[in-house]
LUMLUMDREN-2810 file (N, C-alpha, C; in Angstrom, 1 decimal):
<atoms>
<atom><aa>X</aa><ch>A</ch><at>N</at><xx>7.7</xx><yy>107.3</yy><zz>97.3</zz></atom>
<atom><aa>X</aa><ch>A</ch><at>CA</at><xx>7.7</xx><yy>107.8</yy><zz>95.9</zz></atom>
<atom><aa>X</aa><ch>A</ch><at>C</at><xx>7.5</xx><yy>106.4</yy><zz>95.0</zz></atom>
<atom><aa>X</aa><ch>A</ch><at>N</at><xx>6.8</xx><yy>106.3</yy><zz>94.1</zz></atom>
<atom><aa>X</aa><ch>A</ch><at>CA</at><xx>6.5</xx><yy>105.3</yy><zz>93.3</zz></atom>
<atom><aa>X</aa><ch>A</ch><at>C</at><xx>7.0</xx><yy>105.5</yy><zz>91.7</zz></atom>
<atom><aa>X</aa><ch>A</ch><at>N</at><xx>7.9</xx><yy>104.7</yy><zz>91.4</zz></atom>
<atom><aa>X</aa><ch>A</ch><at>CA</at><xx>8.2</xx><yy>104.7</yy><zz>89.8</zz></atom>
<atom><aa>X</aa><ch>A</ch><at>C</at><xx>8.0</xx><yy>103.5</yy><zz>89.2</zz></atom>
<atom><aa>X</aa><ch>A</ch><at>N</at><xx>7.7</xx><yy>103.6</yy><zz>88.0</zz></atom>
<atom><aa>X</aa><ch>A</ch><at>CA</at><xx>7.5</xx><yy>102.6</yy><zz>86.9</zz></atom>
<atom><aa>X</aa><ch>A</ch><at>C</at><xx>8.4</xx><yy>102.7</yy><zz>85.9</zz></atom>
<atom><aa>X</aa><ch>A</ch><at>N</at><xx>9.0</xx><yy>101.3</yy><zz>85.7</zz></atom>
<atom><aa>X</aa><ch>A</ch><at>CA</at><xx>10.0</xx><yy>101.4</yy><zz>84.5</zz></atom>
<atom><aa>X</aa><ch>A</ch><at>C</at><xx>9.5</xx><yy>100.3</yy><zz>83.5</zz></atom>
<atom><aa>X</aa><ch>A</ch><at>N</at><xx>9.5</xx><yy>100.5</yy><zz>82.2</zz></atom>
<atom><aa>X</aa><ch>A</ch><at>CA</at><xx>9.0</xx><yy>99.4</yy><zz>81.2</zz></atom>
<atom><aa>X</aa><ch>A</ch><at>C</at><xx>10.4</xx><yy>99.0</yy><zz>80.8</zz></atom>
<atom><aa>X</aa><ch>A</ch><at>N</at><xx>10.3</xx><yy>97.4</yy><zz>80.7</zz></atom>
<atom><aa>X</aa><ch>A</ch><at>CA</at><xx>11.4</xx><yy>96.7</yy><zz>80.2</zz></atom>
<atom><aa>X</aa><ch>A</ch><at>C</at><xx>11.0</xx><yy>95.9</yy><zz>79.1</zz></atom>
<atom><aa>X</aa><ch>A</ch><at>N</at><xx>11.6</xx><yy>96.0</yy><zz>78.1</zz></atom>
<atom><aa>X</aa><ch>A</ch><at>CA</at><xx>11.4</xx><yy>95.5</yy><zz>76.8</zz></atom>
<atom><aa>X</aa><ch>A</ch><at>C</at><xx>11.7</xx><yy>94.0</yy><zz>77.1</zz></atom>
<atom><aa>X</aa><ch>A</ch><at>N</at><xx>11.1</xx><yy>93.0</yy><zz>76.9</zz></atom>
<atom><aa>X</aa><ch>A</ch><at>CA</at><xx>11.4</xx><yy>91.5</yy><zz>76.9</zz></atom>
<atom><aa>X</aa><ch>A</ch><at>C</at><xx>11.4</xx><yy>90.7</yy><zz>75.8</zz></atom>
<atom><aa>X</aa><ch>A</ch><at>N</at><xx>10.9</xx><yy>91.4</yy><zz>74.8</zz></atom>
<atom><aa>X</aa><ch>A</ch><at>CA</at><xx>10.9</xx><yy>90.6</yy><zz>73.2</zz></atom>
<atom><aa>X</aa><ch>A</ch><at>C</at><xx>10.1</xx><yy>91.4</yy><zz>72.4</zz></atom>
<atom><aa>X</aa><ch>A</ch><at>N</at><xx>9.8</xx><yy>90.7</yy><zz>71.3</zz></atom>
<atom><aa>X</aa><ch>A</ch><at>CA</at><xx>8.9</xx><yy>91.6</yy><zz>70.2</zz></atom>
<atom><aa>X</aa><ch>A</ch><at>C</at><xx>8.2</xx><yy>90.2</yy><zz>69.5</zz></atom>
<atom><aa>X</aa><ch>A</ch><at>N</at><xx>7.1</xx><yy>90.8</yy><zz>69.0</zz></atom>
<atom><aa>X</aa><ch>A</ch><at>CA</at><xx>6.2</xx><yy>89.8</yy><zz>68.1</zz></atom>
<atom><aa>X</aa><ch>A</ch><at>C</at><xx>5.4</xx><yy>90.6</yy><zz>67.1</zz></atom>
<atom><aa>X</aa><ch>A</ch><at>N</at><xx>4.7</xx><yy>89.9</yy><zz>66.2</zz></atom>
<atom><aa>X</aa><ch>A</ch><at>CA</at><xx>4.0</xx><yy>90.4</yy><zz>65.2</zz></atom>
<atom><aa>X</aa><ch>A</ch><at>C</at><xx>2.5</xx><yy>89.9</yy><zz>65.6</zz></atom>
<atom><aa>X</aa><ch>A</ch><at>N</at><xx>1.6</xx><yy>90.8</yy><zz>65.1</zz></atom>
<atom><aa>X</aa><ch>A</ch><at>CA</at><xx>0.0</xx><yy>90.5</yy><zz>65.3</zz></atom>
<atom><aa>X</aa><ch>A</ch><at>C</at><xx>-0.6</xx><yy>90.8</yy><zz>63.9</zz></atom>
<atom><aa>X</aa><ch>A</ch><at>N</at><xx>-1.9</xx><yy>90.2</yy><zz>63.7</zz></atom>
<atom><aa>X</aa><ch>A</ch><at>CA</at><xx>-2.4</xx><yy>90.5</yy><zz>62.6</zz></atom>
<atom><aa>X</aa><ch>A</ch><at>C</at><xx>-2.9</xx><yy>92.2</yy><zz>62.6</zz></atom>
<atom><aa>X</aa><ch>A</ch><at>N</at><xx>-2.9</xx><yy>92.6</yy><zz>61.2</zz></atom>
<atom><aa>X</aa><ch>A</ch><at>CA</at><xx>-3.1</xx><yy>94.1</yy><zz>61.0</zz></atom>
<atom><aa>X</aa><ch>A</ch><at>C</at><xx>-4.5</xx><yy>94.3</yy><zz>61.8</zz></atom>
<atom><aa>X</aa><ch>A</ch><at>N</at><xx>-5.6</xx><yy>93.5</yy><zz>61.8</zz></atom>
<atom><aa>X</aa><ch>A</ch><at>CA</at><xx>-6.9</xx><yy>93.7</yy><zz>62.2</zz></atom>
<atom><aa>X</aa><ch>A</ch><at>C</at><xx>-6.9</xx><yy>93.7</yy><zz>63.7</zz></atom>
<atom><aa>X</aa><ch>A</ch><at>N</at><xx>-5.9</xx><yy>93.4</yy><zz>64.4</zz></atom>
<atom><aa>X</aa><ch>A</ch><at>CA</at><xx>-5.9</xx><yy>93.5</yy><zz>65.8</zz></atom>
<atom><aa>X</aa><ch>A</ch><at>C</at><xx>-5.5</xx><yy>95.1</yy><zz>66.3</zz></atom>
<atom><aa>X</aa><ch>A</ch><at>N</at><xx>-4.8</xx><yy>95.7</yy><zz>65.2</zz></atom>
<atom><aa>X</aa><ch>A</ch><at>CA</at><xx>-4.5</xx><yy>97.1</yy><zz>65.6</zz></atom>
<atom><aa>X</aa><ch>A</ch><at>C</at><xx>-5.6</xx><yy>97.9</yy><zz>65.6</zz></atom>
<atom><aa>X</aa><ch>A</ch><at>N</at><xx>-6.5</xx><yy>97.9</yy><zz>64.5</zz></atom>
<atom><aa>X</aa><ch>A</ch><at>CA</at><xx>-7.7</xx><yy>98.6</yy><zz>64.3</zz></atom>
<atom><aa>X</aa><ch>A</ch><at>C</at><xx>-8.7</xx><yy>98.0</yy><zz>63.9</zz></atom>
<atom><aa>X</aa><ch>A</ch><at>N</at><xx>-9.9</xx><yy>97.9</yy><zz>64.6</zz></atom>
<atom><aa>X</aa><ch>A</ch><at>CA</at><xx>-10.9</xx><yy>97.2</yy><zz>64.0</zz></atom>
<atom><aa>X</aa><ch>A</ch><at>C</at><xx>-12.2</xx><yy>97.8</yy><zz>64.6</zz></atom>
<atom><aa>X</aa><ch>A</ch><at>N</at><xx>-13.4</xx><yy>97.2</yy><zz>64.3</zz></atom>
<atom><aa>X</aa><ch>A</ch><at>CA</at><xx>-14.8</xx><yy>97.6</yy><zz>64.6</zz></atom>
<atom><aa>X</aa><ch>A</ch><at>C</at><xx>-14.9</xx><yy>97.4</yy><zz>66.1</zz></atom>
<atom><aa>X</aa><ch>A</ch><at>N</at><xx>-14.8</xx><yy>98.2</yy><zz>67.1</zz></atom>
<atom><aa>X</aa><ch>A</ch><at>CA</at><xx>-14.9</xx><yy>97.9</yy><zz>68.4</zz></atom>
<atom><aa>X</aa><ch>A</ch><at>C</at><xx>-16.6</xx><yy>98.0</yy><zz>68.7</zz></atom>
<atom><aa>X</aa><ch>A</ch><at>N</at><xx>-17.4</xx><yy>98.4</yy><zz>67.9</zz></atom>
<atom><aa>X</aa><ch>A</ch><at>CA</at><xx>-18.8</xx><yy>98.4</yy><zz>68.2</zz></atom>
<atom><aa>X</aa><ch>A</ch><at>C</at><xx>-19.3</xx><yy>97.3</yy><zz>67.7</zz></atom>
<atom><aa>X</aa><ch>A</ch><at>N</at><xx>-18.6</xx><yy>96.3</yy><zz>67.0</zz></atom>
<atom><aa>X</aa><ch>A</ch><at>CA</at><xx>-19.4</xx><yy>95.1</yy><zz>66.6</zz></atom>
<atom><aa>X</aa><ch>A</ch><at>C</at><xx>-18.1</xx><yy>93.9</yy><zz>67.2</zz></atom>
<atom><aa>X</aa><ch>A</ch><at>N</at><xx>-18.2</xx><yy>93.3</yy><zz>68.2</zz></atom>
<atom><aa>X</aa><ch>A</ch><at>CA</at><xx>-17.1</xx><yy>92.4</yy><zz>68.5</zz></atom>
<atom><aa>X</aa><ch>A</ch><at>C</at><xx>-17.0</xx><yy>91.3</yy><zz>67.5</zz></atom>
<atom><aa>X</aa><ch>A</ch><at>N</at><xx>-18.2</xx><yy>90.6</yy><zz>67.2</zz></atom>
<atom><aa>X</aa><ch>A</ch><at>CA</at><xx>-18.2</xx><yy>89.6</yy><zz>66.3</zz></atom>
<atom><aa>X</aa><ch>A</ch><at>C</at><xx>-17.6</xx><yy>89.8</yy><zz>65.0</zz></atom>
<atom><aa>X</aa><ch>A</ch><at>N</at><xx>-17.7</xx><yy>91.1</yy><zz>64.2</zz></atom>
<atom><aa>X</aa><ch>A</ch><at>CA</at><xx>-17.3</xx><yy>91.3</yy><zz>63.1</zz></atom>
<atom><aa>X</aa><ch>A</ch><at>C</at><xx>-15.8</xx><yy>91.5</yy><zz>63.3</zz></atom>
<atom><aa>X</aa><ch>A</ch><at>N</at><xx>-15.3</xx><yy>92.1</yy><zz>64.5</zz></atom>
<atom><aa>X</aa><ch>A</ch><at>CA</at><xx>-13.8</xx><yy>92.1</yy><zz>64.6</zz></atom>
<atom><aa>X</aa><ch>A</ch><at>C</at><xx>-13.2</xx><yy>90.9</yy><zz>64.8</zz></atom>
<atom><aa>X</aa><ch>A</ch><at>N</at><xx>-13.8</xx><yy>89.9</yy><zz>65.6</zz></atom>
<atom><aa>X</aa><ch>A</ch><at>CA</at><xx>-13.2</xx><yy>88.5</yy><zz>65.6</zz></atom>
<atom><aa>X</aa><ch>A</ch><at>C</at><xx>-13.0</xx><yy>88.0</yy><zz>64.3</zz></atom>
<atom><aa>X</aa><ch>A</ch><at>N</at><xx>-14.1</xx><yy>88.1</yy><zz>63.3</zz></atom>
<atom><aa>X</aa><ch>A</ch><at>CA</at><xx>-14.0</xx><yy>87.4</yy><zz>61.9</zz></atom>
<atom><aa>X</aa><ch>A</ch><at>C</at><xx>-12.8</xx><yy>88.2</yy><zz>61.3</zz></atom>
<atom><aa>X</aa><ch>A</ch><at>N</at><xx>-12.8</xx><yy>89.6</yy><zz>61.3</zz></atom>
<atom><aa>X</aa><ch>A</ch><at>CA</at><xx>-11.7</xx><yy>90.2</yy><zz>60.5</zz></atom>
<atom><aa>X</aa><ch>A</ch><at>C</at><xx>-10.4</xx><yy>89.7</yy><zz>61.0</zz></atom>
<atom><aa>X</aa><ch>A</ch><at>N</at><xx>-10.1</xx><yy>89.6</yy><zz>62.3</zz></atom>
<atom><aa>X</aa><ch>A</ch><at>CA</at><xx>-8.8</xx><yy>88.9</yy><zz>62.8</zz></atom>
<atom><aa>X</aa><ch>A</ch><at>C</at><xx>-8.7</xx><yy>87.8</yy><zz>62.3</zz></atom>
<atom><aa>X</aa><ch>A</ch><at>N</at><xx>-9.5</xx><yy>86.8</yy><zz>62.4</zz></atom>
<atom><aa>X</aa><ch>A</ch><at>CA</at><xx>-9.4</xx><yy>85.3</yy><zz>61.9</zz></atom>
<atom><aa>X</aa><ch>A</ch><at>C</at><xx>-9.1</xx><yy>85.3</yy><zz>60.4</zz></atom>
<atom><aa>X</aa><ch>A</ch><at>N</at><xx>-9.5</xx><yy>86.3</yy><zz>59.6</zz></atom>
<atom><aa>X</aa><ch>A</ch><at>CA</at><xx>-9.4</xx><yy>85.9</yy><zz>58.1</zz></atom>
<atom><aa>X</aa><ch>A</ch><at>C</at><xx>-8.4</xx><yy>86.9</yy><zz>57.6</zz></atom>
<atom><aa>X</aa><ch>A</ch><at>N</at><xx>-7.9</xx><yy>87.8</yy><zz>58.5</zz></atom>
<atom><aa>X</aa><ch>A</ch><at>CA</at><xx>-6.7</xx><yy>88.7</yy><zz>57.9</zz></atom>
<atom><aa>X</aa><ch>A</ch><at>C</at><xx>-5.5</xx><yy>88.0</yy><zz>57.7</zz></atom>
<atom><aa>X</aa><ch>A</ch><at>N</at><xx>-5.0</xx><yy>88.1</yy><zz>56.5</zz></atom>
<atom><aa>X</aa><ch>A</ch><at>CA</at><xx>-3.5</xx><yy>87.5</yy><zz>56.2</zz></atom>
<atom><aa>X</aa><ch>A</ch><at>C</at><xx>-2.4</xx><yy>88.3</yy><zz>56.3</zz></atom>
<atom><aa>X</aa><ch>A</ch><at>N</at><xx>-2.6</xx><yy>89.5</yy><zz>56.6</zz></atom>
<atom><aa>X</aa><ch>A</ch><at>CA</at><xx>-1.4</xx><yy>90.5</yy><zz>56.8</zz></atom>
<atom><aa>X</aa><ch>A</ch><at>C</at><xx>-1.0</xx><yy>90.7</yy><zz>58.3</zz></atom>
<atom><aa>X</aa><ch>A</ch><at>N</at><xx>0.4</xx><yy>90.8</yy><zz>58.5</zz></atom>
<atom><aa>X</aa><ch>A</ch><at>CA</at><xx>0.8</xx><yy>90.9</yy><zz>59.8</zz></atom>
<atom><aa>X</aa><ch>A</ch><at>C</at><xx>1.4</xx><yy>92.1</yy><zz>59.9</zz></atom>
<atom><aa>X</aa><ch>A</ch><at>N</at><xx>1.6</xx><yy>92.7</yy><zz>61.0</zz></atom>
<atom><aa>X</aa><ch>A</ch><at>CA</at><xx>2.4</xx><yy>93.9</yy><zz>61.4</zz></atom>
<atom><aa>X</aa><ch>A</ch><at>C</at><xx>3.9</xx><yy>93.6</yy><zz>61.3</zz></atom>
<atom><aa>X</aa><ch>A</ch><at>N</at><xx>4.6</xx><yy>94.6</yy><zz>61.4</zz></atom>
<atom><aa>X</aa><ch>A</ch><at>CA</at><xx>6.2</xx><yy>94.6</yy><zz>61.7</zz></atom>
<atom><aa>X</aa><ch>A</ch><at>C</at><xx>6.3</xx><yy>94.2</yy><zz>63.2</zz></atom>
<atom><aa>X</aa><ch>A</ch><at>N</at><xx>7.4</xx><yy>93.9</yy><zz>63.7</zz></atom>
<atom><aa>X</aa><ch>A</ch><at>CA</at><xx>7.7</xx><yy>93.6</yy><zz>65.1</zz></atom>
<atom><aa>X</aa><ch>A</ch><at>C</at><xx>7.3</xx><yy>94.6</yy><zz>66.1</zz></atom>
<atom><aa>X</aa><ch>A</ch><at>N</at><xx>6.4</xx><yy>94.4</yy><zz>67.0</zz></atom>
<atom><aa>X</aa><ch>A</ch><at>CA</at><xx>6.0</xx><yy>95.1</yy><zz>68.0</zz></atom>
<atom><aa>X</aa><ch>A</ch><at>C</at><xx>6.7</xx><yy>94.7</yy><zz>69.4</zz></atom>
<atom><aa>X</aa><ch>A</ch><at>N</at><xx>7.0</xx><yy>95.8</yy><zz>70.2</zz></atom>
<atom><aa>X</aa><ch>A</ch><at>CA</at><xx>7.7</xx><yy>95.3</yy><zz>71.4</zz></atom>
<atom><aa>X</aa><ch>A</ch><at>C</at><xx>6.7</xx><yy>94.7</yy><zz>72.5</zz></atom>
<atom><aa>X</aa><ch>A</ch><at>N</at><xx>7.2</xx><yy>93.8</yy><zz>73.4</zz></atom>
<atom><aa>X</aa><ch>A</ch><at>CA</at><xx>6.5</xx><yy>93.2</yy><zz>74.3</zz></atom>
<atom><aa>X</aa><ch>A</ch><at>C</at><xx>7.2</xx><yy>93.8</yy><zz>75.6</zz></atom>
<atom><aa>X</aa><ch>A</ch><at>N</at><xx>6.5</xx><yy>94.4</yy><zz>76.6</zz></atom>
<atom><aa>X</aa><ch>A</ch><at>CA</at><xx>7.0</xx><yy>94.9</yy><zz>77.8</zz></atom>
<atom><aa>X</aa><ch>A</ch><at>C</at><xx>6.5</xx><yy>94.1</yy><zz>79.1</zz></atom>
<atom><aa>X</aa><ch>A</ch><at>N</at><xx>7.3</xx><yy>94.1</yy><zz>79.9</zz></atom>
<atom><aa>X</aa><ch>A</ch><at>CA</at><xx>7.2</xx><yy>94.0</yy><zz>81.4</zz></atom>
<atom><aa>X</aa><ch>A</ch><at>C</at><xx>7.2</xx><yy>95.2</yy><zz>82.2</zz></atom>
<atom><aa>X</aa><ch>A</ch><at>N</at><xx>6.6</xx><yy>95.3</yy><zz>83.2</zz></atom>
<atom><aa>X</aa><ch>A</ch><at>CA</at><xx>6.8</xx><yy>96.7</yy><zz>84.1</zz></atom>
<atom><aa>X</aa><ch>A</ch><at>C</at><xx>7.1</xx><yy>96.2</yy><zz>85.5</zz></atom>
<atom><aa>X</aa><ch>A</ch><at>N</at><xx>8.2</xx><yy>97.0</yy><zz>85.9</zz></atom>
<atom><aa>X</aa><ch>A</ch><at>CA</at><xx>8.6</xx><yy>96.9</yy><zz>87.1</zz></atom>
<atom><aa>X</aa><ch>A</ch><at>C</at><xx>8.3</xx><yy>98.3</yy><zz>88.0</zz></atom>
<atom><aa>X</aa><ch>A</ch><at>N</at><xx>7.6</xx><yy>98.0</yy><zz>89.0</zz></atom>
<atom><aa>X</aa><ch>A</ch><at>CA</at><xx>6.9</xx><yy>99.0</yy><zz>89.8</zz></atom>
<atom><aa>X</aa><ch>A</ch><at>C</at><xx>7.8</xx><yy>99.2</yy><zz>91.1</zz></atom>
<atom><aa>X</aa><ch>A</ch><at>N</at><xx>8.5</xx><yy>100.3</yy><zz>91.5</zz></atom>
<atom><aa>X</aa><ch>A</ch><at>CA</at><xx>9.1</xx><yy>100.5</yy><zz>92.8</zz></atom>
<atom><aa>X</aa><ch>A</ch><at>C</at><xx>8.2</xx><yy>101.3</yy><zz>93.6</zz></atom>
<atom><aa>X</aa><ch>A</ch><at>N</at><xx>8.2</xx><yy>101.0</yy><zz>94.7</zz></atom>
<atom><aa>X</aa><ch>A</ch><at>CA</at><xx>7.2</xx><yy>101.6</yy><zz>96.0</zz></atom>
<atom><aa>X</aa><ch>A</ch><at>C</at><xx>7.9</xx><yy>101.8</yy><zz>97.1</zz></atom>
<atom><aa>X</aa><ch>A</ch><at>N</at><xx>7.4</xx><yy>102.3</yy><zz>98.1</zz></atom>
<atom><aa>X</aa><ch>A</ch><at>CA</at><xx>7.9</xx><yy>102.1</yy><zz>99.5</zz></atom>
<atom><aa>X</aa><ch>A</ch><at>C</at><xx>7.7</xx><yy>100.6</yy><zz>99.9</zz></atom>
<atom><aa>X</aa><ch>A</ch><at>N</at><xx>6.8</xx><yy>100.0</yy><zz>99.4</zz></atom>
<atom><aa>X</aa><ch>A</ch><at>CA</at><xx>6.5</xx><yy>98.6</yy><zz>99.9</zz></atom>
<atom><aa>X</aa><ch>A</ch><at>C</at><xx>7.4</xx><yy>97.4</yy><zz>99.3</zz></atom>
<atom><aa>X</aa><ch>A</ch><at>N</at><xx>8.3</xx><yy>98.0</yy><zz>98.2</zz></atom>
<atom><aa>X</aa><ch>A</ch><at>CA</at><xx>9.1</xx><yy>97.0</yy><zz>97.5</zz></atom>
<atom><aa>X</aa><ch>A</ch><at>C</at><xx>9.0</xx><yy>97.2</yy><zz>96.1</zz></atom>
<atom><aa>X</aa><ch>A</ch><at>N</at><xx>9.2</xx><yy>96.0</yy><zz>95.4</zz></atom>
<atom><aa>X</aa><ch>A</ch><at>CA</at><xx>9.4</xx><yy>95.9</yy><zz>93.9</zz></atom>
<atom><aa>X</aa><ch>A</ch><at>C</at><xx>8.2</xx><yy>94.9</yy><zz>93.6</zz></atom>
<atom><aa>X</aa><ch>A</ch><at>N</at><xx>7.6</xx><yy>95.4</yy><zz>92.4</zz></atom>
<atom><aa>X</aa><ch>A</ch><at>CA</at><xx>6.4</xx><yy>94.5</yy><zz>91.8</zz></atom>
<atom><aa>X</aa><ch>A</ch><at>C</at><xx>6.8</xx><yy>94.5</yy><zz>90.3</zz></atom>
<atom><aa>X</aa><ch>A</ch><at>N</at><xx>6.7</xx><yy>93.3</yy><zz>89.8</zz></atom>
<atom><aa>X</aa><ch>A</ch><at>CA</at><xx>7.0</xx><yy>93.1</yy><zz>88.4</zz></atom>
<atom><aa>X</aa><ch>A</ch><at>C</at><xx>5.6</xx><yy>92.4</yy><zz>87.9</zz></atom>
<atom><aa>X</aa><ch>A</ch><at>N</at><xx>5.3</xx><yy>93.1</yy><zz>86.7</zz></atom>
<atom><aa>X</aa><ch>A</ch><at>CA</at><xx>3.9</xx><yy>92.9</yy><zz>86.1</zz></atom>
<atom><aa>X</aa><ch>A</ch><at>C</at><xx>4.2</xx><yy>92.3</yy><zz>84.6</zz></atom>
<atom><aa>X</aa><ch>A</ch><at>N</at><xx>4.0</xx><yy>91.3</yy><zz>84.3</zz></atom>
<atom><aa>X</aa><ch>A</ch><at>CA</at><xx>4.3</xx><yy>90.4</yy><zz>83.1</zz></atom>
<atom><aa>X</aa><ch>A</ch><at>C</at><xx>3.1</xx><yy>90.5</yy><zz>82.3</zz></atom>
<atom><aa>X</aa><ch>A</ch><at>N</at><xx>3.5</xx><yy>90.8</yy><zz>80.7</zz></atom>
<atom><aa>X</aa><ch>A</ch><at>CA</at><xx>2.5</xx><yy>90.9</yy><zz>79.8</zz></atom>
<atom><aa>X</aa><ch>A</ch><at>C</at><xx>1.7</xx><yy>89.7</yy><zz>79.4</zz></atom>
<atom><aa>X</aa><ch>A</ch><at>N</at><xx>2.1</xx><yy>88.6</yy><zz>79.9</zz></atom>
<atom><aa>X</aa><ch>A</ch><at>CA</at><xx>1.5</xx><yy>87.1</yy><zz>79.7</zz></atom>
<atom><aa>X</aa><ch>A</ch><at>C</at><xx>1.9</xx><yy>86.5</yy><zz>78.6</zz></atom>
<atom><aa>X</aa><ch>A</ch><at>N</at><xx>2.8</xx><yy>87.1</yy><zz>77.6</zz></atom>
<atom><aa>X</aa><ch>A</ch><at>CA</at><xx>3.2</xx><yy>86.6</yy><zz>76.4</zz></atom>
<atom><aa>X</aa><ch>A</ch><at>C</at><xx>4.2</xx><yy>85.2</yy><zz>76.9</zz></atom>
<atom><aa>X</aa><ch>A</ch><at>N</at><xx>4.5</xx><yy>84.5</yy><zz>75.7</zz></atom>
<atom><aa>X</aa><ch>A</ch><at>CA</at><xx>5.2</xx><yy>83.3</yy><zz>75.9</zz></atom>
<atom><aa>X</aa><ch>A</ch><at>C</at><xx>6.5</xx><yy>83.5</yy><zz>74.9</zz></atom>
<atom><aa>X</aa><ch>A</ch><at>N</at><xx>7.6</xx><yy>82.6</yy><zz>75.1</zz></atom>
<atom><aa>X</aa><ch>A</ch><at>CA</at><xx>8.5</xx><yy>82.7</yy><zz>74.2</zz></atom>
<atom><aa>X</aa><ch>A</ch><at>C</at><xx>8.1</xx><yy>82.2</yy><zz>72.7</zz></atom>
<atom><aa>X</aa><ch>A</ch><at>N</at><xx>7.0</xx><yy>81.7</yy><zz>72.9</zz></atom>
<atom><aa>X</aa><ch>A</ch><at>CA</at><xx>6.5</xx><yy>81.1</yy><zz>71.4</zz></atom>
<atom><aa>X</aa><ch>A</ch><at>C</at><xx>5.5</xx><yy>82.2</yy><zz>70.6</zz></atom>
<atom><aa>X</aa><ch>A</ch><at>N</at><xx>5.4</xx><yy>83.4</yy><zz>71.3</zz></atom>
<atom><aa>X</aa><ch>A</ch><at>CA</at><xx>4.7</xx><yy>84.4</yy><zz>70.5</zz></atom>
<atom><aa>X</aa><ch>A</ch><at>C</at><xx>5.1</xx><yy>84.7</yy><zz>69.0</zz></atom>
<atom><aa>X</aa><ch>A</ch><at>N</at><xx>6.3</xx><yy>84.4</yy><zz>68.7</zz></atom>
<atom><aa>X</aa><ch>A</ch><at>CA</at><xx>6.7</xx><yy>84.6</yy><zz>67.2</zz></atom>
<atom><aa>X</aa><ch>A</ch><at>C</at><xx>6.6</xx><yy>83.3</yy><zz>66.2</zz></atom>
<atom><aa>X</aa><ch>A</ch><at>N</at><xx>6.2</xx><yy>82.4</yy><zz>66.9</zz></atom>
<atom><aa>X</aa><ch>A</ch><at>CA</at><xx>6.1</xx><yy>81.2</yy><zz>66.3</zz></atom>
<atom><aa>X</aa><ch>A</ch><at>C</at><xx>4.7</xx><yy>81.1</yy><zz>65.5</zz></atom>
<atom><aa>X</aa><ch>A</ch><at>N</at><xx>4.6</xx><yy>80.7</yy><zz>64.1</zz></atom>
<atom><aa>X</aa><ch>A</ch><at>CA</at><xx>3.5</xx><yy>80.5</yy><zz>63.1</zz></atom>
<atom><aa>X</aa><ch>A</ch><at>C</at><xx>2.4</xx><yy>79.6</yy><zz>64.0</zz></atom>
<atom><aa>X</aa><ch>A</ch><at>N</at><xx>1.3</xx><yy>80.0</yy><zz>63.6</zz></atom>
<atom><aa>X</aa><ch>A</ch><at>CA</at><xx>0.2</xx><yy>79.3</yy><zz>64.2</zz></atom>
<atom><aa>X</aa><ch>A</ch><at>C</at><xx>-0.3</xx><yy>79.7</yy><zz>65.5</zz></atom>
</atoms>
C-alpha cells in the first residue's frame, strides 16, 4: 500500500499575478508578473513523503530558505 504525506516546511509570498493570469498568452502573463507590485499573504511550501512497499521517497518543492527575502 502507498501513502502520501504532505509536510509543510515553510511559507512564502508570491505576486498576485502568479495566482491567476492569462494562460492563453504566456508573454502577457510574464509581463503582468514582472510589473505586479502586490503580494499575496503567506502561502505554505510543502514537501511530500511517499511511503510504498519499496521504501520512503521525499519530494521537495525546490524552494530555498531565501524564498521570503525581497528581490
